[in-house]
C-alpha positions in Angstrom: -38.7 -1.7 -28.4 -37.2 -1.2 -25.0 -36.1 2.3 -25.9 -39.6 3.3 -27.1 -41.0 2.4 -23.8 -38.4 4.6 -22.0 -36.6 1.6 -20.6 -33.1 0.8 -21.7 -32.1 4.4 -21.9 -29.8 5.7 -19.4 -30.9 8.4 -17.0 -28.8 11.5 -16.2 -27.7 10.1 -12.9 -26.5 6.9 -14.6 -24.7 8.9 -17.4 -22.9 10.9 -14.5 -22.1 7.8 -12.7 -20.6 6.2 -15.9 -18.7 9.3 -16.9 -17.2 9.9 -13.4 -16.3 6.2 -13.2 -14.6 6.3 -16.6 -12.7 9.4 -15.7 -11.5 8.0 -12.4 -10.6 4.6 -14.0 -8.6 6.4 -16.6 -6.9 8.6 -14.0 -6.0 5.5 -12.0 -4.5 3.6 -14.9 -2.7 6.7 -16.3 -1.3 7.4 -12.8 0.7 4.2 -13.0 2.6 5.5 -16.0 3.7 8.4 -13.9 4.4 6.5 -10.6 5.2 3.0 -11.5 4.9 0.9 -8.3 7.7 2.9 -6.2 6.9 4.8 -3.1 3.5 2.8 -2.8 2.0 4.8 0.0 4.4 7.8 0.3 4.2 11.5 -0.2 6.1 12.3 -3.4 6.2 15.2 -5.9 4.8 13.0 -8.7 1.8 14.5 -10.3 -0.7 13.7 -13.2 -2.0 16.8 -14.7 -1.3 18.7 -11.6 -2.9 16.1 -9.2 -0.8 14.3 -6.7 -0.5 10.5 -7.3 1.2 7.5 -5.8 0.5 3.9 -6.4 -1.9 3.6 -3.5 -3.8 6.7 -4.8 -4.0 5.1 -8.3 -5.5 1.9 -6.9 -8.2 4.0 -5.1 -9.0 5.8 -8.3 -9.2 2.5 -10.3 -11.6 1.0 -7.6 -13.8 4.2 -7.6 -13.8 4.2 -11.4 -14.6 0.5 -11.8 -17.4 0.9 -9.1 -18.9 3.8 -11.0 -19.0 2.0 -14.3 -20.6 -1.1 -12.7 -23.1 0.9 -10.8 -24.1 2.9 -13.8 -26.3 -0.1 -15.1 -29.4 1.0 -13.2 -30.8 4.2 -11.7 -31.0 2.6 -8.2 -27.3 1.6 -8.4 -26.2 4.9 -9.9 -27.9 6.7 -6.8 -25.8 4.3 -4.6 -22.7 5.3 -6.4 -23.7 9.0 -5.6 -23.8 7.9 -2.0 -20.4 6.1 -2.3 -18.9 9.3 -3.7 -20.3 11.5 -0.8 -19.3 9.0 1.9 -15.9 8.2 0.6 -14.8 11.6 -0.6 -16.0 13.8 2.3 -13.6 12.3 4.8 -10.9 12.2 2.0 -11.3 15.9 1.5 -11.0 16.5 5.2 -8.0 14.2 5.4 -6.5 16.1 2.3 -7.0 19.5 4.0 -5.0 18.2 7.0 -2.5 16.3 5.0 -1.6 19.3 2.8 0.1 20.9 5.8 1.7 17.5 6.8 3.4 16.0 3.8 5.3 13.7 6.2 2.0 11.9 7.0 0.3 12.0 3.7 0.2 8.4 2.5 -2.1 9.3 -0.5 0.1 12.1 -1.9 -2.8 14.6 -1.9 -2.2 18.2 -3.0 -4.5 21.2 -3.5 -5.7 20.2 -6.9 -6.7 16.7 -5.3 -8.7 18.6 -2.6 -10.7 20.5 -5.3 -11.3 17.2 -7.2 -12.5 15.6 -4.0 -14.7 18.5 -3.3 -16.2 18.4 -6.8 -16.7 14.5 -6.4 -18.8 15.1 -3.3 -20.8 17.7 -5.3 -21.1 15.2 -8.2 -22.2 12.5 -5.8 -24.9 14.8 -4.3 -26.1 15.6 -7.9 -26.3 11.9 -8.8 -28.3 11.3 -5.7 -30.9 14.3 -6.2 -31.2 14.9 -9.9 -34.6 13.6 -11.0 -34.8 11.3 -13.9 -37.6 11.0 -16.5 -38.5 7.7 -15.1 -39.4 9.4 -11.8 -41.1 12.5 -13.1 -43.5 10.8 -15.6 -47.0 10.7 -14.1 -48.1 7.2 -13.6 -44.9 5.5 -14.8 -44.6 3.5 -11.7 -42.7 4.0 -8.6 -39.5 6.0 -8.7 -36.2 4.0 -8.5 -34.1 5.1 -5.6 
C-alpha cells in the first residue's frame, strides 16, 4: 500500500546516491586487491581500471560509498549526499590537478583518470541536489523534501 501512495519508492536523487555509493564502495574494496596495505599514503603506479589507488585512497572510496548507500534512504538525506560529493570532491579535484604535477607530494596517488572521476562526482552531486522528484512536483502532495 505504501507504493500505491507514492511513498516507499525511491526517487531519482535517491537512486543516484545509491548507485554512486555502491560504485565507490566496490571500487574501494577492489582497490585493496590491487594495493594490499603497502605504501599506505604514497604515490605509486598501482591502478584499478586506470584509476590511481593506494590504501588511503581505497579507504576514502569505502567511506564515501558507505555514506552514499546510507544516505540514499530518504530524499532529504540523498540531497545531503549530493552536497557531500560537491563539498568533498571540489577540493579533491583541485588537489588532484596540483598533485598530478607533483607526484612526490601526492598522498592519494591521484592521476588524470581520477581527476575526471572527481569532476564527474561533483557533477553527479549537483545533479542529486537539483533533480526534482515526483514527490516535489506533484501538486498538493505536501512540502518538498530538501
